C-alpha positions in Angstrom: 0.0 0.0 0.0 1.4 3.4 -0.9 1.7 6.2 1.7 -0.8 8.8 0.3 -2.6 11.6 2.0 -6.2 11.3 2.9 -7.1 14.0 0.4 -5.9 11.9 -2.5 -7.4 8.6 -1.3 -10.7 10.3 -0.6 -10.7 12.0 -4.0 -10.0 8.6 -5.7 -12.8 7.0 -3.6 -15.2 9.8 -4.5 -14.5 9.4 -8.2 -14.9 5.6 -7.9 -18.2 6.0 -6.1 -19.5 8.2 -8.9 -18.3 5.6 -11.5 -20.1 2.9 -9.5 -23.3 5.1 -9.3 -23.3 5.6 -13.1 -22.8 1.8 -13.6 -25.7 1.1 -11.3 -27.9 3.6 -13.0 -27.1 2.2 -16.5 -27.3 -1.5 -15.4 -23.6 -2.1 -16.2 -23.1 -5.0 -13.8 -19.8 -6.0 -15.4 -18.3 -2.6 -14.7 -19.6 -2.8 -11.1 -17.8 -6.1 -10.6 -14.6 -4.6 -11.9 -14.8 -1.6 -9.5 -15.3 -3.7 -6.3 -11.6 -4.7 -5.8 -10.5 -1.1 -6.3 -13.2 0.2 -3.9 -12.2 -2.2 -1.2 -8.5 -1.3 -1.7 -9.3 2.4 -1.3 -11.4 1.9 1.8 -8.6 -0.2 3.3 -6.1 2.5 2.5 -8.4 5.1 4.0 -8.9 3.1 7.2 -5.2 3.3 8.1 -4.8 7.0 7.6 -4.9 8.8 11.0 -5.9 12.4 9.9 -9.1 12.2 8.1 -11.6 15.1 7.7 -14.8 14.0 9.3 -17.1 16.1 7.0 -15.5 14.7 3.9 -15.7 11.2 5.4 -19.4 11.8 6.1 -20.0 12.8 2.4 -18.2 9.6 1.2 -20.3 7.5 3.7 -23.5 9.1 2.2 -22.4 8.1 -1.3 -21.6 4.6 -0.2 -25.0 4.3 1.4 -26.6 5.8 -1.8 -24.8 3.3 -4.0 -25.8 0.4 -1.6 -29.4 1.4 -2.0 -29.1 1.4 -5.8 -27.4 -2.0 -5.7 -30.1 -3.4 -3.4 -32.8 -2.2 -5.8 -30.9 -3.6 -8.8 -30.6 -7.0 -7.1 -34.3 -6.9 -6.2 -35.1 -6.2 -9.9 -32.9 -9.1 -11.0 -34.6 -11.5 -8.6 -38.0 -10.3 -9.8 -37.0 -10.9 -13.4 -35.7 -14.3 -12.5 -38.9 -15.2 -10.7 -41.0 -14.0 -13.6 -38.9 -16.1 -16.1 -39.3 -19.2 -13.9 -43.1 -18.6 -13.9 -43.1 -18.3 -17.7 -41.1 -21.5 -18.0 -43.6 -23.3 -15.7 -46.5 -22.0 -17.7 -45.0 -23.5 -20.9 -44.8 -26.9 -19.2 -48.0 -27.0 -17.2 -51.5 -25.8 -17.6 -53.6 -25.8 -14.4 -57.4 -26.0 -14.8 -60.4 -26.7 -12.6 -63.2 -29.2 -13.3 -66.9 -28.5 -12.7 -66.6 -29.6 -9.1 -63.7 -27.1 -8.4 -61.0 -29.7 -8.3 -57.6 -28.6 -9.6 -56.2 -30.5 -12.6 -52.8 -30.1 -14.1 -52.1 -30.8 -17.7 -48.4 -31.5 -18.4 -47.2 -30.5 -21.8 -44.5 -32.8 -23.0 -41.7 -31.9 -25.4 -43.1 -34.1 -28.2 -46.3 -32.1 -28.3 -48.5 -34.6 -26.5 -50.5 -33.9 -23.5 -50.5 -35.8 -20.2 -53.4 -35.2 -17.7 -52.8 -35.4 -14.0 -55.4 -35.0 -11.2 
């Protein structure tokens, strides 16, 4: 680790957090993955510096929290899409119906185009 002042480390971290924010807003998950190691390195570097301006540190903390919120929402969106795709795959394989007495029946659609009925 190089011996740099808190000003340079904080400026680098601030710039990186802005890059991360832009990547989150545009959905560039690959770029986010590439930034993680550098962000951890800068945070580690900042943690060993003794003279750190508290107000600047608070601003960086706010940006980290903002980005974490964006990341949480992005992950929630990915999970939602994944769940929706799974439901669509399930619909392609099975058709649930109800008979005249209200009993549920599942019709399994096979790959060869035939239909299998299950009670």
